[in-house]
FILUM-201645 format. One line per 8 residues: number of its first residue (from 1); their letters; for each residue x, y, z of N, C-alpha, C. Coordinates in steps of 0.05 Angstrom, whole numbers. Atoms other than C-alpha are relative to their C-alpha. Layout:
NUM	A	X/Y/Z/X/Y/Z/X/Y/Z | ... $
This chain:
1	XXXXXXXX	4/-12/26/2900/1069/-5071/-16/26/2 | 17/-24/-3/2844/1118/-5052/14/22/15 | -15/-21/-16/2887/1153/-5000/20/13/-18 | -20/-12/19/2940/1163/-5054/-14/19/-19 | 15/-18/18/2887/1194/-5100/-5/27/15 | 5/-24/-15/2870/1244/-5045/25/17/3 | -26/-13/-4/2943/1261/-5031/9/13/-26 | -8/-11/26/2957/1270/-5105/-17/23/-8 $
9	XXXXXXXX	18/-22/7/2896/1314/-5115/8/25/15 | -9/-23/-16/2919/1360/-5058/26/11/-10 | -27/-9/9/2990/1362/-5085/-2/15/-27 | 1/-14/26/2969/1383/-5155/-19/24/0 | 19/-23/-2/2917/1434/-5132/16/26/3 | -11/-26/-5/2934/1507/-5138/-10/10/27 | 10/-12/-24/2929/1547/-5074/-27/14/-5 | 27/-11/4/2858/1570/-5064/0/30/-8 $
17	XXXXXXXX	0/-28/9/2875/1645/-5068/6/4/-29 | -7/-2/29/2906/1634/-5137/-23/-11/-17 | 23/11/15/2848/1590/-5160/-23/19/-1 | 22/-20/0/2799/1644/-5140/4/22/-20 | -6/-20/19/2833/1690/-5189/-1/-10/-29 | -2/12/27/2827/1642/-5248/-23/9/-19 | 23/-7/17/2760/1669/-5273/-17/-23/-8 | 15/25/4/2733/1598/-5273/-15/-7/25 $
25	XXXXXXXX	13/10/-24/2683/1566/-5227/18/-20/14 | -17/18/-16/2713/1523/-5171/-16/-22/13 | 10/21/-18/2699/1457/-5137/23/-3/21 | -20/2/-21/2734/1456/-5070/-7/-25/17 | 4/25/-14/2741/1387/-5038/17/0/25 | -13/3/-26/2757/1385/-4964/-2/-30/7 | 1/29/-6/2777/1313/-4948/24/-8/17 | -22/11/-17/2822/1270/-4905/5/-29/-6 $
33	XXXXXXXX	-7/27/5/2858/1205/-4913/-11/-20/20 | 12/17/-21/2826/1178/-4849/-30/-2/-3 | 29/-1/4/2755/1193/-4874/-9/-21/-20 | 9/23/17/2721/1130/-4901/-15/10/-25 | 16/-10/23/2671/1169/-4944/17/15/-20 | -18/-14/18/2727/1213/-4972/15/-20/-18 | -14/21/15/2765/1150/-4992/-18/-13/-21 | 19/12/18/2703/1121/-5024/-6/18/-24 $
41	XXXXXXXX	7/-20/20/2690/1185/-5063/24/7/-18 | -25/-9/14/2763/1196/-5085/1/-8/-29 | -2/7/28/2761/1156/-5150/-21/15/-17 | 20/-15/15/2696/1191/-5172/9/29/-3 | -9/-27/2/2725/1259/-5156/23/3/-21 | -22/0/20/2787/1243/-5197/-12/-1/-28 | 13/2/27/2743/1222/-5256/-15/25/-7 | 15/-25/6/2700/1285/-5250/20/22/-6 $
49	XXXXXXXX	-20/-20/6/2762/1328/-5249/11/-4/-29 | -9/5/27/2786/1294/-5313/-21/8/-20 | 22/-7/18/2718/1306/-5345/-5/30/-2 | 8/-29/-1/2705/1378/-5323/23/19/5 | -23/-16/-8/2776/1403/-5308/7/23/-19 | -6/-22/18/2779/1448/-5369/-18/24/6 | 20/-21/-6/2717/1488/-5349/-1/8/29 | 3/-4/-29/2720/1482/-5274/27/-6/13 $
57	XXXXXXXX	-24/4/-15/2780/1490/-5228/-6/-17/25 | 3/18/-23/2787/1435/-5176/23/6/20 | -20/-4/-22/2821/1450/-5109/-6/-20/21 | 3/20/-21/2832/1395/-5059/16/9/24 | -13/-8/-25/2848/1413/-4987/-1/-24/18 | -3/23/-17/2874/1356/-4946/0/9/29 | 2/-8/-28/2852/1365/-4874/7/-23/19 | -7/23/-15/2881/1299/-4850/14/6/27 $
65	XXXXXXXX	-16/-7/-24/2927/1333/-4799/-10/24/15 | 11/-23/-14/2881/1388/-4775/-17/-9/23 | -17/-23/-6/2880/1415/-4724/28/-10/7 | -27/7/-7/2955/1414/-4716/14/24/12 | -16/-22/-12/3007/1456/-4680/14/16/-21 | -14/-13/21/3038/1473/-4746/-20/12/-20 | 17/-13/19/3005/1523/-4793/3/-15/-27 | 0/15/25/2986/1482/-4855/-8/18/-23 $
73	XXXXXXXX	5/-18/22/2990/1538/-4906/-29/9/-3 | 26/-12/0/2924/1568/-4888/-24/-20/-2 | 22/19/1/2884/1503/-4891/-20/3/23 | 18/-4/-22/2857/1515/-4822/-18/25/-3 | 16/-24/5/2835/1585/-4842/-23/-5/-19 | 22/7/20/2796/1558/-4902/-21/-18/13 | 20/17/-13/2764/1504/-4859/-19/17/17 | 17/-18/-16/2738/1559/-4812/-18/16/-19 $
81	XXXXXXXX	16/-16/18/2715/1602/-4871/-24/-16/-11 | 21/17/12/2675/1544/-4901/-16/-15/21 | 14/13/-23/2652/1520/-4832/-2/-30/-4 | -2/29/5/2675/1450/-4848/-2/-14/27 | 2/16/-25/2650/1404/-4792/-7/-29/-7 | 6/27/9/2636/1341/-4833/15/-4/-26 | -15/6/25/2675/1306/-4888/-15/-24/-14 | -11/-21/16/2675/1302/-4945/-18/24/-1 $
89	XXXXXXXX	13/-26/2/2656/1375/-4954/8/11/-27 | -7/-9/27/2652/1396/-5027/-16/25/-6 | 12/-26/5/2639/1469/-5042/0/7/-30 | 3/-8/28/2615/1497/-5109/0/31/0 | -4/-29/0/2639/1568/-5123/-2/10/-29 | 2/-11/27/2620/1611/-5183/25/14/-9 | -24/-12/10/2671/1646/-5227/7/27/13 | -5/-25/-14/2663/1710/-5186/8/-4/29 $
97	XXXXXXXX	-8/5/-28/2681/1676/-5120/-22/-2/20 | 23/4/-18/2611/1668/-5091/-5/-30/3 | 5/28/-6/2598/1602/-5057/-30/-5/-5 | 27/6/7/2535/1572/-5086/-13/-20/19 | 9/20/-20/2529/1512/-5040/24/-18/8 | -19/21/-7/2568/1457/-5005/-16/-25/5 | 12/26/-5/2550/1384/-5005/19/-15/19 | -16/14/-21/2573/1343/-4945/-9/-28/4 $
105	XXXXXXXX	6/27/-7/2577/1271/-4925/3/-19/-24 | -1/21/19/2569/1207/-4965/-17/7/-24 | 14/-11/23/2550/1233/-5034/1/-19/-24 | -1/16/24/2530/1195/-5096/15/16/-22 | -14/-14/22/2576/1212/-5155/-18/14/-20 | 18/-12/19/2515/1227/-5198/-9/28/9 | 8/-26/-11/2496/1285/-5152/22/20/-5 | -23/-18/5/2566/1315/-5157/2/6/-30 $
113	XXXXXXXX	-1/-4/29/2566/1305/-5233/-21/20/-9 | 22/-18/8/2499/1340/-5240/7/29/7 | -8/-27/-8/2524/1401/-5201/23/10/-17 | -23/-8/15/2590/1402/-5239/-8/6/-29 | 10/-6/27/2553/1400/-5306/-11/28/-1 | 12/-27/-1/2513/1462/-5287/21/21/5 | -22/-19/-6/2574/1497/-5257/17/5/-24 | -17/-2/24/2614/1483/-5320/-13/17/-22 $
121	XXXXXXXX	16/-16/19/2559/1517/-5361/-3/29/9 | 2/-27/-11/2564/1579/-5317/-27/5/14 | 26/-2/-13/2496/1565/-5285/4/2/30 | -3/-2/-29/2492/1589/-5213/-24/-13/14 | 22/16/-12/2428/1548/-5201/7/-29/-3 | -8/28/0/2453/1479/-5182/-23/-18/7 | 23/17/-6/2406/1420/-5180/0/-11/29 | -2/11/-27/2431/1397/-5112/13/21/19 $
129	XXXXXXXX	-9/-20/-19/2439/1445/-5053/-3/-12/28 | 2/11/-27/2453/1429/-4981/8/20/21 | -11/-16/-22/2497/1470/-4935/7/28/-11 | -6/-27/9/2501/1546/-4941/11/16/23 | -13/-18/-19/2551/1583/-4898/5/27/-12 | -7/-24/15/2553/1639/-4949/-24/15/-10 | 23/-17/5/2484/1670/-4949/-11/-2/-29 | 11/4/26/2457/1639/-5013/16/12/-23 $
137	XXXXXXXX	-17/-10/20/2517/1660/-5054/4/30/0 | -2/-30/-1/2511/1733/-5033/27/9/12 | -25/-7/-13/2576/1731/-4994/23/-13/-16 | -23/10/15/2640/1724/-5034/22/-9/20 | -22/9/-16/2701/1689/-5008/20/22/4 | -22/-19/-6/2753/1733/-4975/26/-15/1 | -27/12/-1/2827/1720/-4980/9/0/29 | -11/0/-27/2865/1701/-4917/15/26/5 $
145	XXXXXXX	-12/-26/-7/2894/1761/-4880/28/3/-13 | -27/-3/11/2966/1747/-4904/-1/5/-30 | 3/-4/29/2942/1744/-4977/-11/27/-6 | 13/-26/5/2898/1805/-4972/20/23/5 | -20/-21/-7/2955/1846/-4940/20/3/-22 | -20/-1/20/3002/1829/-4997/-9/13/-26 | 12/-12/24/2955/1862/-5048/2/30/1 $
């Protein structure tokens, strides 16, 4: 059941380059069907998406098959950009494309909810901060080379 929730979330997610153009804050969930903590968190993430989905765009990136010999529509590129080395890895991005923080590992749903409440209000000061691969929100996300070239 939980693995199906993860697969469905990834299937309904817009590609990250499109989501970054939405003008809404983002929650980006890097997860895998073989990750026990990801499976445990999947129902809570689904519920949070239902609660905050009008104000916050949710993008789920399934990394179950990475690394692979086949290019998985830029998933590997995004994994490198976010420096994902532990799952689940949930990034919080403001409406302008700046990464505010990422929370990794076995997370209580209350922590995620608190961050999503602030993000949905447009607040860039989140109550819970952990991993910062983006210089305290000063570095905006760049599009993958193939996306940037097509502009």
